[in-house]
N, C-alpha and C positions, 0 to 999 in steps of 0.2 A: 503493500500500499502505500503511495506517495504521498508524503506530509510536506504542506508547503511550510518552508524555513523563512524566516526574515533577516536578512544580512545587513550588515554593518559595515561602513568603510571606517577603519580607526586612522587614516594618516590624517596627522595633525598639520597646522599650519608651518609647522618648523620643518616638515618633513618636504615641502612644496619649495623651499628657498633654494635658487639656482647659485647662490654665491659658493664656489667649491670650499673657502675656508671654514664657512660654518658646518658645513654638511662631514658626517662622518666619514672615513676612509673606507671601513666596512660596512655598506649601509644594508640593513636587514629588513625584509618586507614586514610593513605595518601589521598585515594580516586582516582578518575579519570575524567578526563576531556574529554566530548563526543563533537565533532564538525560536523555539521551538512554540508551535500554536498552545501547547497544554499550558508553557509557562504563562502565559495571558489568561488562559482560560482559569488557571489557579490564584492568579494574582486578584483577578476580578471576583472570583467566589469568596475567597477569604477577606477580602475587603468588604464585600456587602456584608458578610455574617459578622464582620465586625463593628455595623453601625445597630444604635439602640434601636428598637422597635422590630429588627427583623427577627423573625423566628426562625427560619429555614429555607434553604432553597426548594423550589419545586423542579417537577420536570419538563424539559424541554418540548413543546407539543409534538407530538409525531409526524414525521412527513418523511417521503421517501428519500430525500437529501441527506436526511439526519444519520441514514446506515451508509453512505457513501462518501461523508465528509468526516475528518478528525477535528473540526472546529467547535464540537459539539461538547460541552461536559455537562456537570450536574446542575441545571438549572442557569445554565449560561451560552450563550452562542455567540461566536466571534466571527466578523466579517474584517477581511484586510482589504483592501484595494487602493493601490498606490501609495503604501505605506501609511494610509491612514486607517485608524482601527474604529470600528462599530461596534458597539458592543450590545445584546438582548440580555435583560436579567429577568429570570421567572422566580418569583419570591413568595412566600409567604410570611404576612406581617402578623406581630402580636395583637391583641385585640387591645383596647384603650390606650390607642396612639393615635396620631394626627397622621394619615396615609401619606398625603401630600407634603408634610415636612420631612418626614422619613424619606419618603421617594427622592426628593431633594437632594436631601445628606447622602443617599446612596450614590446618586448620579455625580456629585461633587467629588467623594472619595473615591470613586473608582476610577474617574478621569485622571486624579490628581495621580493616584497609585501607578497606573500605567504611563502615562506622561512621566513623573520621576522615577521610576523604576527601571524603565525600559527606553524612555525619551522618546516615543513615538508620539505622534500627532492623534487626537482624538477628535473622531469626526461627530457621534453621539453616542450616549448611554441610555437606553430606551430600558425604561423599569415597567415589568408588568407584574400587576399584583394578581396573583392567582387565587389566593384562599387568604383568611383570616383565622389563627390560631386560638381558639377557643375552649377554654380549659371546661372539662365536663364535671 
């Protein structure tokens, strides 16, 4: 199964200088960093669960594409287009909370976490409230 991986060029501005006296004698390749989509799924899921008012993750609605792509995790769907990340979160909220406020906090926290940890641009973070967790 082919997984889409995200590659980053780690060449710095100092590597681009043309002056021979500033470049090292033996230049080594700067290399690249590859991030598996599962990393983004984990960041989004754990950040969501850390927000007060979120009870747990729900399941991603079933569909044919769900079985052929690895960009689905427990309650999280990730779409990466032109290095822009779009996230769909399927969550179950606790009772006696303001759904709008908790949803906004989830959006802010997930966007900030992916941007800070991975350095990718966030297109959108959609929150789908699938249920409310009422105690019996």
